[in-house]
Residue frames as qw, qx, qy, qz and C-alpha x, y, z in Angstrom:
[[0.000, 0.891, 0.453, 0.000, 0.00, 0.00, 0.00],
 [0.418, 0.419, -0.017, 0.806, 1.37, 3.35, -0.98],
 [0.159, -0.231, -0.428, 0.859, 1.42, 6.40, 1.21],
 [0.298, -0.015, -0.235, -0.925, -1.21, 8.06, -0.96],
 [0.572, -0.262, -0.701, -0.338, -3.54, 5.03, -0.65],
 [0.443, -0.307, -0.676, 0.503, -3.00, 4.97, 3.11],
 [0.001, -0.127, -0.165, 0.978, -3.73, 8.69, 3.29],
 [0.452, -0.143, -0.453, -0.755, -6.98, 8.15, 1.33],
 [0.571, -0.298, -0.765, 0.013, -7.99, 5.31, 3.67],
 [0.271, -0.256, -0.521, 0.768, -7.41, 7.53, 6.72],
 [0.215, 0.021, -0.089, -0.972, -9.60, 10.26, 5.16],
 [0.554, -0.222, -0.633, -0.493, -12.39, 7.74, 4.50],
 [0.514, -0.315, -0.728, 0.326, -12.19, 6.46, 8.08],
 [0.104, -0.173, -0.318, 0.926, -12.28, 10.00, 9.45],
 [0.377, -0.092, -0.333, -0.859, -15.33, 10.70, 7.32],
 [0.596, -0.286, -0.724, -0.196, -17.06, 7.57, 8.60],
 [0.404, -0.295, -0.619, 0.606, -16.23, 8.42, 12.22],
 [0.063, 0.047, 0.061, -0.995, -17.53, 11.95, 11.65],
 [0.519, -0.190, -0.474, -0.686, -20.90, 10.52, 10.50],
 [0.404, -0.151, -0.874, 0.223, -21.15, 8.22, 13.51],
 [0.058, 0.219, 0.539, -0.811, -22.78, 10.74, 15.91],
 [0.476, 0.147, -0.205, -0.842, -25.45, 11.50, 13.28],
 [0.574, -0.012, -0.769, -0.282, -26.17, 7.79, 12.77],
 [0.251, -0.172, -0.817, 0.489, -26.39, 7.26, 16.51],
 [0.248, 0.198, 0.260, -0.912, -28.83, 10.17, 16.77],
 [0.571, 0.078, -0.486, -0.657, -30.96, 8.61, 13.99],
 [0.492, -0.075, -0.866, 0.052, -30.93, 5.26, 15.79],
 [0.028, -0.124, -0.637, 0.760, -32.00, 6.96, 19.03],
 [0.448, 0.221, 0.092, -0.861, -35.18, 8.17, 17.32],
 [0.284, 0.020, -0.890, -0.357, -36.04, 4.70, 15.97],
 [0.630, -0.260, 0.030, -0.731, -39.76, 4.15, 16.77],
 [0.838, -0.050, -0.538, -0.081, -39.29, 0.38, 17.10],
 [0.459, 0.096, -0.626, 0.623, -36.90, 0.86, 19.97],
 [0.248, -0.222, 0.271, -0.903, -39.24, 3.36, 21.62],
 [0.786, -0.181, -0.277, -0.522, -42.15, 0.88, 21.39],
 [0.764, -0.012, -0.607, 0.221, -40.00, -1.84, 22.94],
 [0.193, 0.175, -0.513, 0.818, -39.00, 0.54, 25.75],
 [0.496, -0.226, 0.068, -0.835, -42.66, 1.46, 26.38],
 [0.842, -0.132, -0.456, -0.256, -43.70, -2.22, 26.45],
 [0.593, 0.053, -0.629, 0.500, -40.97, -2.90, 28.97],
 [0.075, -0.204, 0.362, -0.906, -42.08, 0.05, 31.12],
 [0.689, -0.211, -0.147, -0.678, -45.70, -1.12, 31.02],
 [0.828, -0.064, -0.557, -0.006, -44.75, -4.69, 31.88],
 [0.521, 0.008, -0.569, 0.637, -42.64, -3.52, 34.84],
 [0.224, -0.466, 0.041, -0.855, -45.13, -0.92, 36.08],
 [0.211, -0.278, -0.845, 0.404, -46.56, -1.32, 39.56],
 [0.277, -0.511, -0.338, -0.740, -50.12, -0.06, 39.84],
 [0.571, -0.626, 0.121, -0.517, -50.91, 0.99, 43.41],
 [0.397, -0.541, 0.718, -0.187, -48.20, -1.39, 44.58],
 [0.861, 0.129, 0.474, -0.133, -49.47, -4.33, 42.48],
 [0.254, -0.338, 0.717, 0.554, -47.35, -5.96, 39.81],
 [0.659, 0.508, 0.143, -0.537, -49.21, -5.67, 36.49],
 [0.125, 0.498, -0.764, -0.390, -46.76, -7.72, 34.41],
 [0.299, 0.075, 0.949, -0.059, -48.77, -10.91, 34.89],
 [0.518, 0.577, 0.336, -0.535, -51.76, -9.33, 33.17],
 [0.402, 0.638, -0.457, -0.471, -49.92, -9.35, 29.84],
 [0.071, 0.254, -0.959, -0.100, -48.97, -13.01, 30.15],
 [0.386, 0.215, 0.777, -0.448, -52.52, -13.89, 31.28],
 [0.608, 0.567, 0.107, -0.546, -54.28, -12.86, 28.07],
 [0.536, -0.082, 0.773, 0.330, -54.01, -15.65, 25.52],
 [0.419, 0.451, -0.336, -0.713, -54.40, -15.28, 21.75],
 [0.561, 0.110, 0.819, -0.044, -56.48, -18.05, 20.13],
 [0.194, 0.189, -0.572, -0.774, -57.75, -18.88, 16.64],
 [0.300, -0.374, -0.843, -0.245, -60.90, -20.74, 17.72],
 [0.383, -0.571, -0.062, -0.723, -63.92, -19.15, 19.41],
 [0.040, -0.193, 0.816, -0.544, -63.93, -19.82, 23.18],
 [0.711, -0.252, -0.326, -0.570, -66.73, -22.14, 24.36],
 [0.595, -0.031, -0.773, 0.217, -67.48, -24.77, 26.95],
 [0.544, -0.620, -0.529, 0.201, -67.89, -24.80, 30.70],
 [0.122, -0.974, 0.015, -0.189, -67.54, -21.59, 32.71],
 [0.616, 0.379, -0.439, 0.533, -63.88, -20.85, 33.33],
 [0.627, -0.693, -0.312, 0.174, -62.87, -20.63, 36.98],
 [0.571, -0.356, 0.044, 0.738, -59.54, -18.88, 36.60],
 [0.154, 0.852, 0.049, -0.498, -59.32, -15.26, 35.51],
 [0.132, -0.495, 0.652, 0.560, -56.64, -16.20, 32.98],
 [0.191, 0.191, 0.911, 0.313, -59.20, -18.42, 31.21],
 [0.183, 0.718, 0.586, -0.329, -61.95, -15.75, 31.16],
 [0.215, 0.865, -0.103, -0.441, -60.30, -13.34, 28.70],
 [0.702, 0.054, 0.550, 0.449, -59.05, -14.21, 25.21],
 [0.238, 0.642, -0.277, -0.674, -57.97, -12.36, 22.10],
 [0.741, 0.297, 0.601, 0.049, -59.37, -14.19, 19.08],
 [0.176, 0.655, -0.414, -0.608, -57.67, -13.72, 15.69],
 [0.629, 0.195, 0.733, 0.170, -58.75, -15.63, 12.60],
 [0.431, 0.562, 0.455, 0.541, -58.05, -14.19, 9.17],
 [0.107, 0.455, 0.023, 0.884, -59.14, -10.56, 9.24],
 [0.570, -0.668, -0.324, -0.352, -61.40, -11.05, 12.28],
 [0.342, 0.198, -0.604, 0.692, -60.09, -9.80, 15.62],
 [0.552, -0.632, -0.299, -0.454, -62.17, -10.00, 18.80],
 [0.006, -0.339, 0.705, -0.623, -61.77, -9.67, 22.54],
 [0.657, -0.342, -0.608, -0.285, -63.75, -12.45, 24.29],
 [0.122, -0.311, 0.624, -0.707, -64.79, -12.18, 27.94],
 [0.332, -0.315, -0.888, -0.044, -66.84, -14.70, 29.87],
 [0.358, -0.381, 0.054, -0.851, -70.04, -13.15, 31.30],
 [0.110, -0.056, -0.933, 0.338, -70.95, -15.04, 34.49],
 [0.392, 0.224, 0.363, -0.815, -74.27, -13.17, 34.88],
 [0.733, 0.374, -0.107, -0.558, -75.57, -14.55, 31.57],
 [0.743, -0.198, 0.632, 0.096, -73.34, -17.66, 31.55],
 [0.740, 0.608, 0.250, 0.144, -72.09, -16.86, 28.06],
 [0.556, -0.151, 0.228, 0.785, -69.05, -15.68, 26.16],
 [0.236, 0.927, 0.218, -0.193, -69.33, -12.05, 25.01],
 [0.655, 0.002, 0.259, 0.710, -67.06, -10.36, 22.53],
 [0.135, 0.891, 0.026, -0.433, -66.12, -6.98, 21.18],
 [0.779, 0.514, 0.147, 0.328, -64.74, -6.59, 17.67],
 [0.460, -0.642, 0.179, 0.587, -61.26, -5.11, 17.45],
 [0.598, 0.790, 0.089, 0.107, -59.90, -2.93, 14.68]]
């Protein structure tokens, strides 16, 4: 490698290093990272001293409509149903002994 080639390589490296702060600033504003940070904050949030992280693990996504005997556990009383373009939130209604749903968009 000649001195001139080495000198050109150093200039290219300096240029790349000079762009690094700008690229880091762009990465900082990446919405995907912000969403992941917010999800983490929500999962770790304590509401009036109670840990709410289990709520997110408790809601199951299914592709068949819930049916059958009344669920006893809270984790079996709420489902997110997704099948094709249909999205629904199912909740078991103990008063009427039936599954009720709300369409999601």
